[in-house]
Every structure is written in C-alpha cells, then in structure tokens.
C-alpha positions as CSV (number, residue, x, y, z in Angstrom):
1,M,102.2,105.9,85.2
2,S,105.1,107.6,83.5
3,M,108.6,107.1,84.8
4,V,111.5,109.1,83.4
5,D,114.2,106.6,84.5
6,D,112.9,103.2,83.4
7,G,116.0,101.4,84.7
8,T,116.9,99.9,81.3
9,G,120.6,100.9,81.4
10,R,122.8,98.3,79.7
11,G,126.3,96.9,80.4
12,N,128.5,96.8,83.5
13,E,129.2,100.5,83.1
14,A,125.5,101.4,83.1
15,V,124.6,104.0,85.7
16,D,120.9,103.1,85.9
17,E,120.2,100.7,88.7
18,P,117.3,98.2,88.5
19,G,115.2,99.6,91.3
20,W,114.8,102.1,94.1
21,E,116.6,102.5,97.4
22,V,115.0,100.8,100.4
23,D,113.9,103.1,103.3
24,P,115.8,101.8,106.3
25,D,112.9,103.0,108.6
26,D,110.4,101.0,106.6
27,E,110.7,97.6,108.4
28,S,107.8,95.9,106.8
29,G,108.8,97.1,103.3
30,A,112.4,96.1,103.9
31,A,111.2,92.6,104.9
32,V,109.3,92.2,101.6
33,V,112.2,93.3,99.5
34,A,114.6,91.0,101.4
35,A,112.3,88.0,100.8
36,V,112.1,88.8,97.1
37,G,115.9,89.2,97.0
38,R,116.4,85.7,98.6
39,Q,114.1,84.2,96.1
40,I,116.0,85.7,93.2
41,K,119.3,84.4,94.6
42,A,117.9,80.9,95.1
43,W,116.6,80.7,91.5
44,R,120.0,82.1,90.2
45,E,122.0,79.5,92.1
46,A,119.6,76.7,91.1
47,A,120.2,77.8,87.5
48,G,123.9,77.5,88.0
49,L,124.6,81.2,87.4
50,R,127.0,83.5,89.1
51,A,125.8,87.0,89.9
52,G,128.1,88.5,87.3
53,E,126.8,86.1,84.7
54,L,123.2,86.9,85.5
55,G,124.1,90.6,85.4
56,S,125.6,90.2,81.9
57,M,122.5,88.5,80.7
58,L,120.3,91.3,82.0
59,G,122.6,94.1,81.1
60,Y,123.5,95.1,84.7
61,G,126.7,95.0,86.7
62,E,127.4,92.2,89.2
63,D,127.2,94.7,92.1
64,L,123.7,95.6,91.1
65,I,122.6,92.0,91.2
66,Y,124.0,91.7,94.7
67,K,122.2,94.8,95.8
68,V,118.8,93.3,94.7
69,E,119.5,89.9,96.1
70,G,120.7,91.5,99.4
71,G,117.5,93.5,99.8
72,S,119.1,96.9,99.5
73,R,117.3,97.7,96.2
74,I,113.7,97.5,95.3
75,P,113.6,95.7,91.9
76,R,111.5,97.3,89.1
77,P,108.7,95.3,87.4
78,E,110.7,95.0,84.2
79,F,113.7,93.6,86.1
80,M,111.5,91.0,87.7
81,D,110.2,89.9,84.3
82,A,113.7,89.7,82.9
83,V,115.3,87.8,85.7
84,D,112.3,85.4,85.7
85,V,113.1,84.4,82.1
86,A,116.9,84.4,82.7
87,V,116.8,81.9,85.5
88,G,113.9,79.8,84.2
89,A,111.5,80.5,87.1
90,G,108.5,79.9,84.9
91,G,106.7,83.0,86.0
92,K,107.2,82.5,89.8
93,L,109.5,85.5,90.2
94,A,107.4,87.7,87.9
95,A,104.4,86.7,90.0
96,M,106.0,88.5,93.0
97,K,105.7,91.9,91.3
98,P,102.5,92.8,93.2
99,D,104.3,92.0,96.5
100,I,106.8,94.8,95.8
101,A,104.6,97.2,93.9
102,E,103.5,99.2,97.0
103,V,106.9,99.0,98.7
104,R,108.3,101.2,96.0
105,Y,106.6,104.1,97.7
106,P,107.6,105.7,101.0
107,K,105.8,104.2,104.0
108,K,103.9,107.4,105.0
109,I,102.5,107.7,101.4
110,R,101.5,104.0,101.4
111,E,99.6,104.6,104.7
112,L,97.9,107.7,103.3
113,A,97.0,105.9,100.1
114,K,95.3,103.1,102.1
115,L,93.2,105.6,104.0
116,E,92.2,107.4,100.8
117,A,91.4,104.0,99.1
118,A,89.0,103.2,102.0
119,A,87.4,106.6,102.3
120,V,83.8,107.3,101.3
121,E,84.2,111.1,101.8
122,L,87.2,113.4,101.6
123,S,87.4,117.1,102.4
124,A,90.6,119.0,102.0
125,Y,91.9,122.6,102.1
126,G,95.2,123.5,100.4
127,S,97.0,126.7,101.1
128,H,100.5,126.5,99.6
129,N,100.1,124.4,96.5
130,I,97.6,122.3,94.6
131,H,96.4,119.3,96.6
132,G,98.3,116.2,95.7
133,L,95.2,114.3,94.4
134,L,94.6,117.2,92.0
135,Q,98.2,117.6,90.7
136,T,99.3,116.7,87.2
137,E,102.4,114.5,86.9
138,E,104.4,117.5,85.6
139,Y,103.3,119.8,88.4
140,A,104.2,117.1,91.0
141,R,107.6,116.6,89.5
142,A,108.3,120.3,89.5
143,L,107.1,120.6,93.1
144,F,109.3,117.7,94.4
145,G,112.2,119.0,92.2
146,M,112.3,122.4,94.0
147,R,112.4,120.9,97.5
148,R,115.4,121.9,99.7
149,P,117.5,120.0,100.7
150,S,117.2,118.5,97.2
151,F,115.8,115.1,96.6
152,S,117.8,112.8,94.3
153,H,116.4,112.1,90.8
154,D,115.5,108.6,92.0
155,D,113.6,110.0,95.0
156,V,111.7,112.5,92.9
157,E,110.5,109.9,90.4
158,R,109.5,107.6,93.3
159,L,107.5,110.3,95.0
160,V,105.9,111.4,91.7
161,A,104.9,107.8,90.9
162,A,103.3,107.4,94.4
163,R,101.4,110.7,94.0
164,V,100.0,109.7,90.6
165,A,99.1,106.2,91.8
166,R,96.9,107.8,94.6
167,Q,94.8,109.5,92.0
168,S,93.1,106.2,91.2
169,I,90.6,107.4,93.9
170,F,88.8,109.4,91.1
171,S,87.9,106.2,89.2
172,R,86.8,104.1,92.2
173,S,83.4,102.5,92.1
174,P,81.4,103.4,94.1
175,A,82.9,106.8,93.9
176,P,83.8,108.7,97.1
177,E,82.6,112.2,97.6
178,L,85.6,114.5,97.2
179,S,85.7,118.2,98.2
180,F,88.7,120.5,97.7
181,V,89.2,124.2,98.6
182,Q,92.2,125.9,97.1
183,E,93.7,129.2,97.9
184,E,93.7,131.6,95.0
185,V,97.5,132.0,95.2
186,T,97.9,128.2,94.4
187,L,96.2,128.9,91.1
188,R,98.4,131.9,90.3
189,R,101.8,130.6,91.2
190,H,103.6,129.4,88.1
191,L,105.3,126.3,89.6
192,G,107.1,124.4,86.9
193,G,106.8,127.2,84.3
194,R,104.0,128.6,82.3
195,M,103.1,125.5,80.3
196,V,103.1,123.2,83.3
197,W,101.0,125.7,85.2
198,R,98.5,126.0,82.3
199,R,98.1,122.3,82.0
200,Q,97.5,122.1,85.8
201,L,94.7,124.6,85.5
202,E,93.2,122.7,82.6
203,H,93.4,119.6,84.7
204,L,91.5,121.2,87.5
205,L,88.7,122.1,85.1
206,E,88.6,118.6,83.8
207,V,88.4,117.1,87.3
208,S,85.8,119.6,88.4
209,E,83.4,118.1,85.8
210,L,83.3,114.8,87.7
211,R,79.9,114.5,89.5
212,H,81.5,113.4,92.8
213,V,84.1,116.1,92.9
214,E,83.7,119.7,94.1
215,I,86.6,122.2,93.8
216,Q,86.2,125.6,95.4
217,V,88.5,128.6,95.4
218,M,89.2,130.8,98.4
219,P,89.8,134.4,97.1
220,T,92.7,136.3,98.6
221,S,90.3,139.3,99.0
222,R,88.2,137.6,101.7
223,D,88.0,139.6,105.0
224,E,87.5,136.5,107.1
225,H,89.2,133.1,106.7
226,A,88.9,130.1,109.0
227,G,92.0,128.4,107.5
228,M,94.8,130.7,108.5
229,G,96.3,127.9,110.5
230,G,97.3,126.0,107.3
231,E,96.3,122.9,105.4
232,M,93.8,120.4,106.7
233,Q,92.0,117.3,105.6
234,V,89.2,114.9,106.8
235,L,88.7,111.4,105.6
236,K,85.4,109.5,106.5
237,F,84.8,105.8,106.2
238,K,81.7,103.6,105.6
239,D,81.7,102.4,109.2
240,G,81.2,105.9,110.5
241,S,84.8,106.5,111.6
242,A,87.0,109.3,110.4
243,V,90.6,110.6,110.4
244,G,91.6,114.2,110.2
245,R,94.8,116.2,110.0
246,S,95.4,119.9,110.5
247,E,98.7,121.6,110.0
248,G,100.1,123.0,113.2
249,D,97.4,121.3,115.4
250,F,97.7,118.0,117.3
251,G,101.3,117.7,116.3
252,S,100.2,117.9,112.6
253,R,99.5,114.2,112.9
254,P,96.4,112.2,111.8
255,V,93.8,112.2,114.6
256,S,90.7,110.1,115.1
257,D,89.6,111.4,118.6
258,P,86.0,112.9,118.2
259,K,87.0,116.1,120.0
260,H,89.9,116.8,117.7
261,L,87.9,115.7,114.6
262,R,85.1,118.1,115.5
263,I,87.5,121.0,115.5
264,I,88.9,120.1,112.1
265,E,85.5,119.4,110.6
266,L,84.2,122.7,111.9
267,R,87.0,124.6,110.3
268,C,86.6,122.7,107.0
269,G,82.9,123.5,106.9
270,I,83.4,127.2,107.6
271,I,86.2,127.3,104.9
272,R,83.8,125.8,102.3
273,A,81.2,128.4,103.3
274,Q,83.7,131.3,102.9
275,A,85.0,130.1,99.6
276,L,83.5,130.7,96.2
277,N,80.9,128.0,95.4
278,P,81.9,125.3,92.8
279,R,80.3,127.1,89.9
280,E,81.9,130.4,90.8
281,S,85.2,128.6,91.4
282,R,85.1,127.0,87.9
283,A,84.5,130.4,86.3
284,F,87.4,131.8,88.4
285,I,89.8,129.1,87.3
286,E,88.7,129.7,83.6
287,Q,89.4,133.4,84.1
288,V,92.9,132.8,85.5
289,L,93.6,130.4,82.6
290,G,92.4,133.0,80.2
291,E,94.8,135.6,81.6
292,T,97.9,133.5,80.7
C-alpha cells in the first residue's frame, strides 16, 4: 500500500511525525497504542536513554518521542523497527507491529473491514461515486481530498490506506461472491482529473474480469429505479446471518433484523434487474472510456 508521507523526516526541526493521531473516541484502539507506548518507554529507560537522545538517534524531536510513549500518536511500522534497534529490544518492539496495524485506521472502517473479511457474499449499489472496494488509490485520494470541511493530509492518507487495505477481499480464498451496481453518472464524473478518471475506468474493467465479481451499470435513462433512496449494501455470512445498510433508512445504520434486511435485499434485487447485465455493463464502461 502506498503512502505519500512515509514519516521519515529527520532532525529536531522535522515536520513529519512518526505516526498518526489517535481517535479519542476509539477506546480500544487508544488502549492498544497506550500499551505500545509504555513498552517503548520501558525499553528506552532500560537502555539508559533520555527521550531527546532516542529522538536524535532516530531523527525525530524529543516531543515526538513523548507523544508516541504517551499514547497520543500511533507509531508507524518503520518507527517500530528503528526504535527496536535503538534500544536493543531484540525484535520485541518490532513484533508489536501487528498489534497496532489495524488501529491506524478509523474505528468505523475497521469494523466494516471485519464484516467484509467474513462475508461470503456482498451486494452493493453506489449512486454518488465508485464503491470503495472498486476505487483506485488515486481516485480514493482525490475523493477524500475534496471533502468539506477538509481533512488534514494525515487523515487523507490514513483513510486512503484503510480503503486500499479493504480491497484484499478480492484475493481471498475461498473467494466471496461480489456484486456491484454503479450509477452511470459515477462513471462519467471526472473526479481527480481526466487521467485519474481513465485509470479508474480501466480498473473497473480489470476487476470485472474476476470470476467472482459482477459489475453492473444503471443507465441514467431508466424510467424506473428502485434505488432512488440512495446507496445500499448487503453482506451475507457462512452461518446464514446477514447485515445490511440503506442510506436514509433505519437511521442509515447497519441492520440485521430480518424484516429490515428483507427490504434492503428486495431493493438490491430489483436494482440488479433494472441495470444493464454484466456483459452489457462492461461494453458500456469500454464505451465511456473510449469517449475520453
């Protein structure tokens, strides 16, 4: 996964910090980061180093070391590797990287990623932009970058990394069945500029070749449309349970009540029937790409 800011700023005057801000509302994530920070501090003190001395060794300022040790910054993987060597932890601090890997991402995204990782079937309808699982990294960065109020650069990169990480669902084995319906307008809106848009369309064509993926297009010219209420998604699991979400319905929150799920599944089914079939949709995407 590509990160623009790799946190390798050097010197006490460096502006790059060795990690991401901790979400104050993410209690479980904050607890993990705090525990890692305490371990770093314990190893530093055992090595007889002051925070400023450790910072100089790593190329960071003293205040940044204190932030990591105090649990207010989520350390990056390369920082954990470097501090492990600096304090002579023998790999014990570096071994904690998996513990903080997921905490880098916002809590809501982590929860969504867990659901997607367990799903055996996913059906989604996107009305405003390309579905997150189908987005290129460039497209996702452009999308987050145009949000208002504006996200900070750090937040944009954190969100992009989380979105890209979720796309491991395509390479899972056994592969889940994935079905997407995209509004025609999402294919024609040049988010991020012409080249970003072209690469996004090319990516859709590549993904549509996967045997377990179906991508359909809902033409703007349709006289009837069951998805006028907004985006929706249904995730099904191997134990027969399911979770759905429909924009504007049920508080726009994930629901598992059979009565609510039936409504969302009904709409998703009708939307798929009203959209172009996968083969027609692929030809449509190729046509739009050829018009650029």
